[in-house]
C-alpha positions as CSV (number, residue, x, y, z in Angstrom):
1,M,165.6,23.3,-122.0
2,T,164.4,26.4,-120.1
3,A,160.7,26.7,-119.3
4,N,159.1,30.1,-117.7
5,L,157.2,29.8,-114.6
6,R,153.7,29.3,-116.0
7,E,155.1,26.2,-118.1
8,L,156.9,24.8,-114.5
9,A,153.8,25.2,-112.5
10,E,151.7,23.2,-115.1
11,T,154.0,20.6,-114.9
12,L,154.3,20.3,-111.3
13,L,150.2,20.1,-110.7
14,G,150.6,17.1,-112.8
15,L,152.8,15.5,-110.8
16,T,151.0,16.5,-107.4
17,V,147.5,16.9,-108.3
18,E,147.4,13.8,-110.8
19,G,150.7,11.9,-110.0
20,P,150.9,8.4,-108.3
21,F,148.7,9.5,-105.3
22,G,145.9,11.1,-107.7
23,L,142.6,8.7,-107.6
24,P,140.2,8.4,-110.8
25,I,137.1,10.2,-111.0
26,D,134.3,9.8,-113.5
27,L,132.5,13.2,-114.0
28,T,129.1,13.6,-115.6
29,A,128.2,17.3,-116.5
30,P,125.2,18.7,-116.7
31,D,124.4,18.3,-120.4
32,A,125.0,14.8,-119.7
33,S,128.6,14.4,-121.2
34,K,130.8,11.8,-119.5
35,F,134.7,11.8,-119.0
36,S,137.3,11.0,-116.6
37,A,140.0,12.7,-114.6
38,T,142.3,12.0,-112.0
39,G,142.6,14.4,-108.7
40,Q,143.2,14.4,-105.3
41,L,140.2,13.7,-103.0
42,V,140.0,15.2,-99.3
43,Y,137.2,13.3,-97.7
44,D,137.1,15.3,-94.2
45,R,138.5,18.2,-92.3
46,L,139.0,19.3,-88.4
47,E,136.8,21.9,-87.4
48,V,137.2,23.8,-84.0
49,N,134.0,24.6,-81.8
50,P,134.9,28.3,-80.6
51,D,132.7,28.0,-77.8
52,T,134.5,24.9,-76.1
53,G,137.7,24.3,-78.3
54,E,136.6,20.7,-79.1
55,V,137.8,19.6,-82.5
56,T,135.5,17.5,-84.2
57,V,136.3,15.5,-87.9
58,V,133.6,16.9,-90.3
59,V,133.0,14.8,-93.6
60,N,133.0,17.0,-96.3
61,P,134.1,15.9,-99.4
62,V,136.2,17.8,-101.8
63,A,137.6,17.2,-105.3
64,V,140.7,19.0,-106.1
65,L,141.6,18.8,-110.5
66,R,143.7,20.3,-112.3
67,R,142.1,22.8,-115.0
68,S,143.8,22.0,-117.9
69,S,142.7,18.3,-117.9
70,L,138.9,19.0,-118.0
71,T,137.3,18.7,-120.9
72,I,134.8,21.3,-119.3
73,V,135.5,23.1,-116.1
74,P,132.4,23.0,-113.4
75,D,131.0,26.3,-112.1
76,D,128.9,27.2,-109.1
77,G,125.3,26.4,-109.4
78,E,125.9,23.7,-112.0
79,N,124.3,20.0,-111.5
80,W,127.6,17.6,-111.7
81,F,127.7,14.2,-111.0
82,F,131.0,12.4,-109.6
83,K,131.9,8.7,-109.4
84,M,134.9,8.2,-107.2
85,A,136.1,6.1,-104.3
86,I,134.1,6.7,-100.8
87,D,137.3,6.5,-98.8
88,P,140.8,6.9,-99.6
89,S,141.8,3.2,-99.0
90,T,143.0,1.5,-102.1
91,T,140.1,-1.3,-102.1
92,A,137.4,1.4,-101.8
93,T,134.0,1.1,-103.9
94,K,132.9,3.6,-105.8
95,G,130.2,6.1,-104.6
96,N,128.0,8.7,-106.5
97,F,128.4,12.5,-105.5
98,V,126.8,15.6,-106.4
99,M,128.2,19.4,-106.3
100,D,127.8,20.6,-102.8
101,G,125.6,23.8,-103.9
102,S,126.0,25.3,-100.3
103,R,129.6,26.0,-100.6
104,S,131.2,27.3,-103.6
105,I,134.0,26.0,-106.1
106,K,137.4,27.3,-105.2
107,G,140.4,27.9,-107.4
108,G,141.1,30.9,-109.9
109,R,142.3,30.4,-113.6
110,S,145.8,31.4,-112.4
111,L,146.4,28.9,-109.8
112,G,145.5,25.8,-112.1
113,I,143.3,23.9,-109.9
114,I,140.1,23.8,-109.2
115,R,138.6,22.7,-105.6
116,I,134.9,21.3,-105.9
117,P,132.9,20.4,-102.7
118,L,130.8,17.4,-103.2
119,Q,128.1,15.6,-101.3
120,F,127.5,11.5,-101.2
121,V,124.3,10.8,-102.6
122,E,123.0,7.3,-101.7
123,Q,121.3,6.6,-104.6
124,T,122.5,6.7,-108.7
125,P,121.9,10.2,-110.0
126,A,120.1,10.4,-113.4
127,P,122.5,11.3,-116.0
């Protein structure tokens, strides 16, 4: 069976984003509806101080999700809550996160994924 490029890309996203290395994420939309997704989680990044050249690790979690798997797609400025592993280990406990309003969501419709910047919250958010 021959697939067009978009179908092939969608199939590959299923394997790379939601495949064996995907982690479960529980989402709560602004209207309090709840659903689950599987995605890639990036917990930190390297940042170089331009004045000193020193490299530091900055904790800025980002959830990478497949757009076609989401019932509702988050948008900038919305208040979404996420419950997911607090670190990438297999024994990690789940923590509460909210969308980071100071950073915008990335990913276009043609790309097929959405990158959502998150902030860890100490207490359980209200639904």
